[in-house]
VEXMARPA-942295 format. One record per residue (C-alpha): y, z, x; residue number from 1. Coordinates in Angstrom, 1 decimal. Each point is the difference from the previous one (the first is absolute). Layout:
N
{{Y,Z,X},NUM}
...
This chain:
608
{{-0.5,-0.1,-0.2},1}
{{3.7,-1.2,1.9},2}
{{3.1,2.5,0.5},3}
{{2.2,-1.6,-2.7},4}
{{-2.8,0.6,-2.8},5}
{{-0.3,3.6,0.8},6}
{{3.9,0.1,-0.5},7}
{{-0.1,-1.4,-3.2},8}
{{-3.0,2.1,-0.7},9}
{{1.8,3.0,1.3},10}
{{3.5,-0.6,-2.3},11}
{{-1.7,-0.6,-2.8},12}
{{-2.4,2.9,0.3},13}
{{3.4,2.2,0.9},14}
{{1.5,-1.1,-3.1},15}
{{-2.5,0.6,-2.4},16}
{{-0.3,3.6,1.8},17}
{{3.5,0.6,-0.8},18}
{{0.3,-0.9,-3.7},19}
{{-3.2,2.4,-0.2},20}
{{1.8,2.2,1.1},21}
{{2.6,-0.5,-2.3},22}
{{-1.6,0.2,-2.7},23}
{{-2.2,3.0,1.0},24}
{{3.6,2.0,0.9},25}
{{0.9,-0.9,-3.6},26}
{{-2.8,1.3,-1.8},27}
{{-0.2,2.9,2.2},28}
{{3.4,0.8,-0.7},29}
{{0.1,-0.6,-3.3},30}
{{-3.2,2.3,-0.5},31}
{{1.8,3.0,1.9},32}
{{3.3,0.1,-1.2},33}
{{1.2,2.8,-2.1},34}
{{-0.1,-1.5,-3.9},35}
{{-3.1,-2.0,1.4},36}
{{-3.8,0.1,-1.3},37}
{{-0.9,2.2,2.8},38}
{{3.3,2.1,-0.9},39}
{{-0.7,-0.2,-3.4},40}
{{-3.4,1.5,0.1},41}
{{0.9,2.9,2.5},42}
{{3.3,0.8,-2.5},43}
{{-2.2,0.0,-3.0},44}
{{-2.9,2.2,1.7},45}
{{2.8,2.9,1.0},46}
{{1.0,-0.9,-3.7},47}
{{-3.6,1.0,-1.1},48}
{{-0.1,2.7,2.1},49}
{{3.5,1.5,-1.0},50}
{{-1.5,0.0,-3.7},51}
{{-3.0,1.5,0.4},52}
{{0.8,2.8,2.5},53}
{{3.0,2.1,-0.9},54}
{{2.8,0.0,3.2},55}
{{-0.3,3.4,1.8},56}
{{3.7,-0.2,0.3},57}
{{0.3,0.1,-3.8},58}
{{-0.8,3.3,-1.8},59}
{{-1.6,-1.6,-3.0},60}
{{-2.8,1.5,0.5},61}
{{1.0,3.7,1.3},62}
{{1.4,0.0,-3.2},63}
{{-2.9,-1.2,-2.0},64}
{{-1.7,3.4,1.8},65}
{{3.2,1.7,-1.0},66}
{{-0.2,-0.7,-4.1},67}
{{-3.9,0.6,0.3},68}
{{0.3,3.5,1.3},69}
{{3.0,0.8,-2.5},70}
{{-2.5,-1.0,-2.5},71}
{{-2.9,1.5,1.7},72}
{{1.1,3.6,1.9},73}
{{-3.5,0.5,0.3},74}
{{-0.7,-2.7,2.4},75}
{{2.5,1.1,2.3},76}
{{-2.1,-0.1,3.0},77}
{{-1.3,-3.3,0.1},78}
{{3.5,-1.3,-0.8},79}
{{1.4,1.7,2.6},80}
{{-2.6,-1.2,2.4},81}
{{0.7,-3.9,-1.2},82}
{{4.1,1.0,0.5},83}
{{-0.4,1.1,3.5},84}
{{-2.4,-3.1,0.9},85}
{{3.1,-2.7,-1.7},86}
{{2.5,2.6,1.7},87}
{{-1.9,-0.8,3.0},88}
{{0.0,-3.6,-0.4},89}
{{3.5,-0.1,-1.1},90}
{{1.2,1.7,3.1},91}
{{-1.7,-2.3,2.3},92}
{{1.3,-3.4,-1.7},93}
{{3.3,1.2,0.0},94}
{{0.1,0.6,3.7},95}
{{-1.4,-3.3,0.6},96}
{{3.0,-1.7,-2.0},97}
{{2.4,2.6,1.4},98}
{{-1.4,-1.4,3.9},99}
{{-0.1,-4.2,-1.7},100}
{{2.2,-2.5,1.9},101}
{{0.4,-1.4,-3.9},102}
{{3.7,-0.7,-0.9},103}
{{1.9,3.5,0.0},104}
{{1.4,-0.2,-3.5},105}
{{-3.5,-0.3,-1.8},106}
{{-1.3,2.8,2.6},107}
{{3.2,2.5,-0.9},108}
{{-0.8,-0.8,-4.0},109}
{{-3.8,0.7,0.5},110}
{{0.2,2.8,2.4},111}
{{3.5,1.8,-1.0},112}
{{0.6,-1.3,-3.3},113}
{{-2.8,0.6,-1.9},114}
{{-1.7,2.7,2.3},115}
{{3.0,2.4,-1.2},116}
{{-1.4,0.5,-3.4},117}
{{-3.6,-0.9,1.2},118}
{{0.5,3.6,1.9},119}
{{1.7,1.7,-3.0},120}
{{-3.7,-1.4,-1.9},121}
{{-1.8,1.7,3.1},122}
{{1.3,3.1,-0.6},123}
{{0.0,0.8,-3.5},124}
{{-3.4,-1.1,0.5},125}
{{-0.7,2.6,1.9},126}
{{2.0,2.5,-2.2},127}
{{-2.3,-1.4,-3.3},128}
{{-3.1,0.8,2.0},129}
{{1.2,3.7,0.9},130}
{{0.6,0.2,-3.8},131}
{{-3.6,-1.0,-1.1},132}
{{-1.7,2.1,2.3},133}
{{2.3,2.7,-1.5},134}
{{-1.0,-1.4,-3.5},135}
{{4.0,0.3,-0.8},136}
{{0.4,-2.6,-2.3},137}
{{3.5,-0.1,-0.6},138}
{{0.5,-0.2,3.8},139}
{{-2.4,-3.1,-0.1},140}
{{1.5,-1.7,-2.8},141}
{{3.7,0.4,2.2},142}
{{-1.3,-1.3,3.1},143}
{{-1.9,-2.8,-1.8},144}
{{3.4,-1.1,-1.7},145}
{{1.8,0.0,3.6},146}
{{-3.3,-1.5,1.4},147}
{{0.9,-3.0,-2.7},148}
{{4.0,-0.1,1.1},149}
{{-0.5,-0.3,3.0},150}
{{-3.3,-2.8,-0.3},151}
{{2.9,-1.9,-2.5},152}
{{2.2,-0.1,2.9},153}
{{-2.1,-0.7,2.4},154}
{{-1.2,-2.8,-1.8},155}
{{3.7,-1.5,-0.6},156}
{{-0.2,0.0,3.6},157}
{{-2.8,-1.9,0.8},158}
{{1.1,-2.8,-2.5},159}
{{2.7,-0.3,2.0},160}
{{-1.9,-0.5,3.5},161}
{{-2.3,-2.3,-1.6},162}
{{3.3,-1.8,-1.8},163}
{{1.1,-0.5,3.6},164}
{{-3.3,-1.3,2.1},165}
{{0.1,-2.3,-2.8},166}
{{3.3,-1.4,0.5},167}
{{-1.1,-0.1,3.9},168}
{{-3.3,-1.2,-0.1},169}
{{1.7,-3.3,-2.2},170}
{{2.4,-0.4,3.0},171}
{{-2.4,0.5,2.9},172}
{{-1.7,-3.0,-2.2},173}
{{3.0,-2.0,0.1},174}
{{1.2,0.4,3.7},175}
{{-4.1,-0.4,0.7},176}
{{0.2,-3.5,-2.1},177}
{{2.7,-1.0,2.5},178}
{{-1.1,0.8,3.4},179}
{{-3.4,-1.8,-1.3},180}
{{2.0,-3.4,-0.9},181}
{{1.9,0.2,3.6},182}
{{-2.9,0.9,1.9},183}
{{-1.9,-2.9,-2.1},184}
{{2.9,-2.4,0.7},185}
{{0.1,0.8,3.5},186}
{{-3.7,-0.4,0.4},187}
{{0.4,-3.6,-1.5},188}
{{2.5,-0.7,1.9},189}
{{-1.5,0.9,3.4},190}
{{-3.3,-1.7,-1.2},191}
{{1.8,-3.3,-0.3},192}
{{1.8,0.4,3.5},193}
{{-3.2,0.5,1.8},194}
{{-1.7,-2.7,-2.1},195}
{{2.8,-2.7,0.6},196}
{{0.0,1.5,3.8},197}
{{-4.3,-1.0,0.0},198}
{{0.6,-3.5,-1.7},199}
{{3.1,-0.3,2.8},200}
{{-2.2,0.9,2.7},201}
{{-2.1,-2.4,-0.8},202}
{{2.0,-3.4,-0.7},203}
{{1.5,1.2,4.0},204}
{{-3.2,0.2,1.7},205}
{{-1.6,-2.7,-1.8},206}
{{2.9,-2.1,1.2},207}
{{1.4,1.1,3.1},208}
{{-4.1,1.2,1.3},209}
{{-2.8,-1.4,-1.9},210}
{{1.3,-3.4,0.1},211}
{{0.7,-0.2,3.6},212}
{{-2.7,2.4,1.2},213}
{{-2.4,-2.9,-2.4},214}
{{1.6,-2.9,2.3},215}
{{-0.1,1.7,3.2},216}
{{-3.8,0.4,-0.9},217}
{{-0.6,-4.3,-0.8},218}
{{1.6,-0.5,3.0},219}
{{-2.2,2.6,2.3},220}
{{-3.4,-1.5,-1.8},221}
{{1.3,-3.6,1.0},222}
{{0.4,1.1,3.2},223}
{{-3.2,1.4,0.4},224}
{{-1.2,-2.9,-1.0},225}
{{1.3,-2.0,2.3},226}
{{2.2,-1.9,-1.9},227}
{{3.9,0.1,1.9},228}
{{2.2,1.7,-2.8},229}
{{3.6,1.5,0.6},230}
{{0.3,3.8,-0.6},231}
{{2.7,0.5,-2.6},232}
{{2.0,2.7,-0.4},233}
{{1.0,0.9,3.7},234}
{{3.5,0.5,-0.7},235}
{{-0.7,2.8,-2.1},236}
{{0.7,3.8,1.9},237}
{{-2.2,2.4,-2.4},238}
{{-4.1,0.3,0.4},239}
{{-0.3,-3.4,-1.3},240}
{{1.8,-1.7,3.0},241}
{{-1.9,2.0,2.5},242}
{{-3.3,-1.1,-1.5},243}
{{1.1,-3.4,0.2},244}
{{1.5,0.2,3.7},245}
{{-3.4,1.5,0.8},246}
{{-2.3,-3.0,-2.0},247}
{{2.5,-2.6,2.1},248}
{{-0.7,1.5,3.1},249}
{{-3.9,0.5,-0.5},250}
{{0.4,-4.0,-0.9},251}
{{1.8,-0.7,3.2},252}
{{-2.7,1.8,2.0},253}
{{-2.8,-1.9,-2.0},254}
{{1.7,-3.4,0.7},255}
{{0.1,0.8,3.7},256}
{{-3.4,1.7,0.3},257}
{{-1.1,-3.4,-1.6},258}
{{1.7,-1.7,3.4},259}
{{-2.0,2.3,2.2},260}
{{-3.6,0.1,-1.8},261}
{{0.5,-3.8,0.2},262}
{{1.0,-0.7,3.8},263}
{{-2.9,2.9,0.9},264}
{{-2.4,-2.2,-2.1},265}
{{0.4,-3.2,2.2},266}
{{-0.1,2.6,3.1},267}
{{-3.4,1.1,-1.6},268}
{{-1.5,-3.6,-0.9},269}
{{1.2,-0.6,4.1},270}
{{-2.0,2.8,1.5},271}
{{-3.0,-0.4,-2.4},272}
{{-0.4,-3.5,1.0},273}
{{0.0,1.0,3.4},274}
{{-2.2,2.7,-0.1},275}
{{-2.6,-1.4,-1.8},276}
{{0.0,-2.8,2.6},277}
{{-0.5,2.8,2.7},278}
{{-3.4,1.5,-2.4},279}
{{-1.2,-3.5,-0.9},280}
{{-0.1,-0.4,4.2},281}
{{-1.3,3.3,0.6},282}
{{-2.7,-0.6,-2.8},283}
{{-1.0,-2.8,2.1},284}
{{-0.6,2.3,3.1},285}
{{2.8,-1.0,1.9},286}
{{1.6,3.2,1.2},287}
{{2.4,-2.5,2.5},288}
{{3.0,-0.5,-2.8},289}
{{2.4,2.1,-1.2},290}
{{2.4,0.4,2.9},291}
{{2.2,-3.1,-1.2},292}
{{0.9,1.5,-3.5},293}
{{3.4,0.4,-1.4},294}
{{0.6,1.5,-2.4},295}
{{4.2,1.0,-1.6},296}
{{2.0,2.2,1.4},297}
{{-0.8,2.9,-3.0},298}
{{-3.4,-0.7,1.0},299}
{{0.3,0.4,3.5},300}
{{-2.2,3.7,0.4},301}
{{-2.7,-2.1,-2.1},302}
{{-0.2,-2.5,2.6},303}
{{0.0,2.3,3.2},304}
{{-2.8,2.2,-1.8},305}
{{-2.1,-3.0,-1.3},306}
{{-0.1,-1.4,3.9},307}
{{-0.6,4.0,1.1},308}
{{-3.4,-0.1,-2.6},309}
{{-1.3,-3.8,1.1},310}
{{0.5,1.6,3.5},311}
{{-1.8,2.5,-0.2},312}
{{-2.5,-1.5,-1.6},313}
{{-0.8,-2.4,2.0},314}
{{-0.1,3.1,2.3},315}
{{-2.7,1.5,-1.7},316}
{{-2.3,-2.8,-0.9},317}
{{0.2,-0.9,3.6},318}
{{-0.7,3.5,0.8},319}
{{-3.0,0.3,-2.2},320}
{{-1.3,-3.2,1.3},321}
{{-0.2,1.4,3.3},322}
{{-1.8,3.5,-1.2},323}
{{-2.4,-1.7,-2.5},324}
{{-2.7,-0.8,3.4},325}
{{0.2,3.1,1.3},326}
{{-0.6,1.6,-3.4},327}
{{-2.8,-2.5,-0.6},328}
{{-1.3,1.3,3.1},329}
{{0.4,3.7,-0.9},330}
{{-1.6,-0.1,-3.3},331}
{{-2.9,-1.9,1.3},332}
{{-0.3,2.9,2.6},333}
{{0.2,2.4,-2.8},334}
{{-2.7,-1.4,-2.1},335}
{{-2.2,0.0,2.6},336}
{{0.5,3.6,0.7},337}
{{-0.3,1.0,-3.6},338}
{{-3.2,-1.8,-0.7},339}
{{-1.6,2.1,3.0},340}
{{1.9,2.6,-1.2},341}
{{-1.2,-0.5,-3.8},342}
{{-3.5,-0.1,1.1},343}
{{-0.1,3.3,2.3},344}
{{1.4,1.6,-3.3},345}
{{-2.7,-0.9,-2.0},346}
{{-2.4,1.4,2.5},347}
{{1.8,2.8,0.2},348}
{{-0.1,0.2,-3.6},349}
{{-3.6,-0.3,-0.3},350}
{{-0.8,2.4,2.5},351}
{{2.5,2.9,-1.8},352}
{{-1.9,-1.1,-3.1},353}
{{-3.3,0.7,1.3},354}
{{0.8,3.2,1.4},355}
{{1.8,1.0,-3.4},356}
{{-3.9,-0.6,-1.6},357}
{{-1.6,2.3,2.6},358}
{{2.7,2.7,-0.4},359}
{{-0.2,-0.7,-3.6},360}
{{-4.0,0.7,0.1},361}
{{0.6,3.0,2.3},362}
{{2.5,1.6,-2.7},363}
{{-2.9,-0.5,-2.7},364}
{{-2.8,1.5,2.5},365}
{{2.4,3.0,0.1},366}
{{0.8,0.2,-3.4},367}
{{-3.3,0.3,-0.9},368}
{{-0.9,3.0,2.4},369}
{{3.2,1.9,-1.1},370}
{{-1.5,-0.4,-3.6},371}
{{-3.3,0.8,1.1},372}
{{1.3,3.1,2.0},373}
{{2.2,1.2,-3.4},374}
{{-3.5,-0.5,-2.0},375}
{{-1.6,2.1,3.1},376}
{{2.3,2.7,-0.2},377}
{{0.5,-0.2,-3.6},378}
{{-4.5,1.1,0.0},379}
{{0.3,2.8,2.5},380}
{{2.6,1.3,-2.0},381}
{{-2.0,-0.2,-2.7},382}
{{-3.0,1.5,1.9},383}
{{2.5,2.8,1.5},384}
{{0.3,1.0,-3.7},385}
{{-3.4,0.0,-0.8},386}
{{-0.6,2.0,3.4},387}
{{2.9,2.6,-1.3},388}
{{-1.8,0.3,-3.6},389}
{{-2.7,0.7,0.8},390}
{{0.9,2.4,2.5},391}
{{2.0,1.5,-2.7},392}
{{-3.5,0.3,-2.0},393}
{{-2.2,1.6,3.2},394}
{{2.7,2.8,0.0},395}
{{-0.2,0.4,-3.4},396}
{{-4.2,0.2,0.2},397}
{{0.4,2.5,3.0},398}
{{2.0,2.0,-1.5},399}
{{-2.2,-0.1,-3.4},400}
{{-3.1,0.8,2.2},401}
{{2.0,3.3,1.3},402}
{{0.6,0.8,-3.2},403}
{{-3.4,0.3,-0.7},404}
{{-1.1,1.7,2.8},405}
{{2.8,2.6,-0.8},406}
{{-1.8,0.5,-3.7},407}
{{-3.6,-0.1,1.8},408}
{{1.2,3.2,1.6},409}
{{1.6,1.3,-3.2},410}
{{-3.6,-0.8,-2.1},411}
{{-2.1,2.0,3.1},412}
{{2.5,2.9,-0.5},413}
{{-1.1,-0.5,-3.7},414}
{{-3.5,-0.6,0.7},415}
{{-0.3,3.6,2.4},416}
{{1.6,2.0,-2.9},417}
{{-2.3,-0.9,-2.9},418}
{{-2.5,0.7,2.8},419}
{{1.5,3.4,0.3},420}
{{-0.1,0.2,-4.1},421}
{{-3.2,-0.8,0.0},422}
{{-1.1,2.2,2.3},423}
{{1.9,2.9,-1.7},424}
{{-1.5,-0.9,-3.1},425}
{{-3.6,0.2,1.3},426}
{{1.0,3.4,1.1},427}
{{0.9,1.1,-2.7},428}
{{-2.9,-1.6,-2.1},429}
{{-1.9,1.9,2.0},430}
{{2.1,3.3,-0.8},431}
{{-0.5,-0.7,-3.6},432}
{{-4.0,-1.0,0.6},433}
{{0.1,4.0,1.4},434}
{{1.4,1.6,-2.3},435}
{{-1.7,-1.7,-3.0},436}
{{-3.1,1.4,1.2},437}
{{1.2,3.4,0.3},438}
{{1.1,-0.4,-3.8},439}
{{-3.9,-0.9,-0.6},440}
{{-0.2,-1.4,-3.5},441}
{{3.2,0.0,-0.9},442}
{{1.5,-2.3,3.3},443}
{{-2.7,-2.8,-0.5},444}
{{2.3,-2.2,-1.6},445}
{{2.8,0.5,2.6},446}
{{-2.9,-0.3,2.8},447}
{{-1.1,-3.6,-1.2},448}
{{3.3,-1.4,-0.4},449}
{{1.0,2.0,3.5},450}
{{-2.9,-2.3,1.6},451}
{{1.3,-3.2,-1.2},452}
{{3.4,1.0,0.9},453}
{{-1.6,0.6,3.7},454}
{{-1.9,-3.4,-0.5},455}
{{3.3,-1.4,-0.8},456}
{{1.3,0.6,2.9},457}
{{-2.7,-0.8,2.4},458}
{{0.2,-3.4,-1.4},459}
{{3.9,0.3,0.8},460}
{{0.0,0.8,3.4},461}
{{-2.7,-2.8,0.5},462}
{{2.9,-2.6,-1.7},463}
{{2.4,1.3,2.0},464}
{{-1.7,-0.4,3.3},465}
{{-1.0,-3.5,-1.2},466}
{{3.7,-0.8,-0.8},467}
{{1.2,1.3,3.3},468}
{{-2.7,-2.0,1.5},469}
{{1.6,-3.0,-1.7},470}
{{3.7,1.1,0.9},471}
{{-1.1,0.2,3.4},472}
{{-1.6,-3.9,0.3},473}
{{3.4,-0.8,-2.0},474}
{{2.1,1.4,2.1},475}
{{-2.1,-1.5,3.6},476}
{{0.6,-3.7,-2.3},477}
{{3.2,0.5,-0.5},478}
{{1.1,1.5,3.7},479}
{{-2.0,-3.6,0.7},480}
{{2.3,-2.0,-2.6},481}
{{2.8,2.0,1.5},482}
{{-0.6,-1.7,3.6},483}
{{-0.7,-3.3,-0.9},484}
{{3.3,0.0,-2.1},485}
{{1.8,1.1,3.2},486}
{{-2.1,-3.0,1.8},487}
{{1.0,-2.8,-2.0},488}
{{4.2,1.3,-0.8},489}
{{0.0,0.2,4.3},490}
{{-1.5,-3.7,-0.5},491}
{{2.4,-1.1,-2.8},492}
{{2.9,1.7,2.4},493}
{{-0.9,-2.2,2.6},494}
{{-0.2,-3.2,-1.8},495}
{{3.4,0.5,-1.4},496}
{{1.2,0.3,3.6},497}
{{-1.5,-3.2,0.5},498}
{{1.1,-1.9,-2.6},499}
{{3.5,1.5,0.2},500}
{{-0.2,-1.5,3.9},501}
{{-1.5,-2.9,-1.3},502}
{{2.9,-0.5,-3.0},503}
{{2.8,0.5,3.0},504}
{{-1.9,-2.4,1.8},505}
{{-0.4,-2.9,-2.6},506}
{{3.8,0.6,-1.2},507}
{{1.0,-0.6,3.9},508}
{{-1.9,-3.0,0.4},509}
{{1.1,-1.2,-3.5},510}
{{3.5,0.4,1.1},511}
{{-0.4,-1.2,3.3},512}
{{-1.6,-3.5,-1.7},513}
{{3.2,0.4,-2.6},514}
{{2.5,-0.3,2.8},515}
{{-2.0,-2.5,2.1},516}
{{-0.5,-1.8,-3.6},517}
{{4.0,-0.3,0.1},518}
{{0.4,-0.9,3.5},519}
{{-2.7,-2.8,-0.8},520}
{{2.6,-0.6,-3.2},521}
{{2.6,-0.2,1.9},522}
{{-1.6,-2.1,2.5},523}
{{-0.9,-2.2,-2.1},524}
{{3.5,-0.1,-2.0},525}
{{1.5,-1.1,3.5},526}
{{-2.5,-2.7,0.6},527}
{{0.2,-1.6,-3.1},528}
{{4.2,-0.2,-0.2},529}
{{-0.9,-1.3,3.9},530}
{{-2.2,-2.2,-1.5},531}
{{2.1,-1.3,-2.9},532}
{{3.4,-0.4,2.9},533}
{{-2.5,-2.3,2.3},534}
{{-0.8,-2.1,-2.7},535}
{{3.9,-0.1,-1.0},536}
{{0.6,-0.3,3.3},537}
{{-2.9,-3.0,0.4},538}
{{1.7,-1.8,-3.3},539}
{{3.6,0.7,1.7},540}
{{-1.3,-1.2,3.6},541}
{{-1.8,-3.5,-2.4},542}
{{3.2,-0.6,-1.1},543}
{{2.1,0.0,2.3},544}
{{-2.4,-2.6,1.6},545}
{{0.4,-1.8,-2.7},546}
{{3.8,0.4,-0.2},547}
{{0.3,-0.7,3.8},548}
{{-2.1,-3.6,-1.0},549}
{{2.5,-0.6,-2.7},550}
{{2.7,0.4,2.3},551}
{{-1.3,-2.6,2.3},552}
{{0.0,-2.4,-3.0},553}
{{3.6,0.7,-1.1},554}
{{1.3,0.2,3.5},555}
{{-1.7,-3.6,0.1},556}
{{1.9,-1.1,-3.2},557}
{{2.9,1.6,1.5},558}
{{0.7,-2.1,3.0},559}
{{-1.7,-3.1,-1.7},560}
{{3.2,0.7,-2.2},561}
{{2.6,0.4,2.6},562}
{{-1.1,-3.0,1.9},563}
{{1.9,-2.1,-3.2},564}
{{3.1,1.3,1.6},565}
{{2.4,-1.5,1.8},566}
{{2.4,1.9,3.0},567}
{{1.6,-1.1,3.1},568}
{{-1.9,1.8,2.3},569}
{{-3.3,-1.3,-0.6},570}
{{-1.6,-2.9,2.4},571}
{{-1.2,-2.4,-2.5},572}
{{-0.3,1.9,-3.2},573}
{{-3.9,0.3,0.3},574}
{{-1.0,2.2,-2.2},575}
{{-1.6,3.6,1.5},576}
{{-3.8,-0.5,0.4},577}
{{-1.9,3.4,-1.1},578}
{{-4.0,0.3,-0.2},579}
{{-0.7,1.4,-3.4},580}
{{-3.8,-0.4,1.0},581}
{{-0.5,2.6,2.1},582}
{{-0.1,2.7,-2.5},583}
{{-2.2,0.9,-2.3},584}
{{0.0,2.6,-3.0},585}
{{-3.6,2.1,0.9},586}
{{-2.8,0.4,-2.8},587}
{{-0.8,3.1,-1.7},588}
{{-2.7,1.7,2.1},589}
{{-2.8,1.9,-1.6},590}
{{-0.2,4.1,0.9},591}
{{-3.3,1.0,2.3},592}
{{-1.4,2.2,-3.1},593}
{{-0.3,-3.0,-2.5},594}
{{2.8,0.4,-2.1},595}
{{2.8,-2.5,0.1},596}
{{3.3,2.3,1.2},597}
{{2.5,-1.0,-2.5},598}
{{3.7,-0.3,1.5},599}
{{3.0,-0.8,-1.8},600}
{{1.3,-2.8,-0.9},601}
{{2.2,-2.3,2.5},602}
{{3.7,-0.5,-0.7},603}
{{0.9,-3.7,-1.5},604}
{{3.1,-1.1,2.7},605}
{{2.1,-2.2,-2.3},606}
{{0.6,-3.9,1.9},607}
{{2.9,-2.1,-0.7},608}
């Protein structure tokens, strides 16, 4: 969108906004003015409240309470409370209006003229309350008459104040209407002035700024397209004049630059033709040219650098041709040496592989020995545990035999006691038989009993003897068994000691074998690593040999291509001779162990 179009749109928007502001302002002023819709609503609400509630500064409601008190003196407490509340409201509003900023005449009419009879009214009301509480009907009637008189005077003053307030309200409304009319006219005049200024500014900008700016833009576009066009408004002294002069400066600079570019293009064409001729000669292999080139003066540095480059290239090619033969002989020697080294490296790798296999078998045997030693140690420990258990049981058996021997000794004492008891019983039976014989016929039965007791005592003695004999034999056998158990215990201790030594020896053997197996394992790992390194070395040596052969071939190719160049110091322009057939790539070898040695693939050399 152009600036002129934007200016027209902006002016139109400003005009519309101004008209809209005028309409909104007129509507708002009419709405809030005194006598307007909002003012009328506020006045109606004030009148509504005034018609419903009795005003505190007008003692109409207190007079009603006084009248009710005069009619019903028995309600003196309730009426006194109500009158006290009304008097408090009167005093509060009286203090408010006394400090009001309203017109002094209205304040005086309400707070002085109407207040004097009101104060008499409140004094007589106090007298009425006192008379009602004293049940003095005559005084109550007199006080009510005074209250009525004071109320009439107060109402007269209130009517006068209301009339004065209505008059001042009418005057204030008329003054407000006049002020509002003047303000509306001033706002309208200001809006018309602003609108006229906006229209004038738009016309001025259109004719003095936008039209010349458009002409300057057209001239600039034409110059940018390469057309010959004069720049307008060069004589103006404002910003457009500065812009026009700047565009004219750009126009002159562009013309000068075009002339310089044409001259530079011609010189570049001359240099390009000469340089192309030199490059074509060099591409044909002739390095003897270049010194006779003559470039324009502005390209003297390029001419000098080109001649230096040709001289340097000629020297480099000559040096390459001279050293190619030496490099070819050296590469041949390297190839033969690397071939021999590859063969010896492969032999070393095979020997290391055999060593690795032997060490691996040794490691396997040592590991088997370690496992057997561990099994032997485990068996010895199991035997030691079993021997210990048998020794414990033998100790228990020997202790049991000792207890049996001790018990047998106790039984011998018991048998000896029984033998003594049987002997004494037999003696008593004999005494009883003697006494029965002395008793004659009367003791015959007792004699029979004594004879039986004597017989039993004798049999008891015989059985005690037999028991002692058996016990003696048992004690002898127990003693023999105790001795045998003691021998077994000693033999078991010897076995346990031997097993302990065997376990310690077996564990030592297993530990030594484990250490040897670990050492052999490390040796195996080292030999394996050495074997891998040897294989890698063999691959690298073979790769080096192949690379040397390839290098010899590439050197021969390089010499053949360098021979195509011609330069001043060469005799007869003869090609350089190199013998590429002397170097051959070695064939893959097999390891002595029967497996093919896998070597790293040789690098591929890119030949040009």
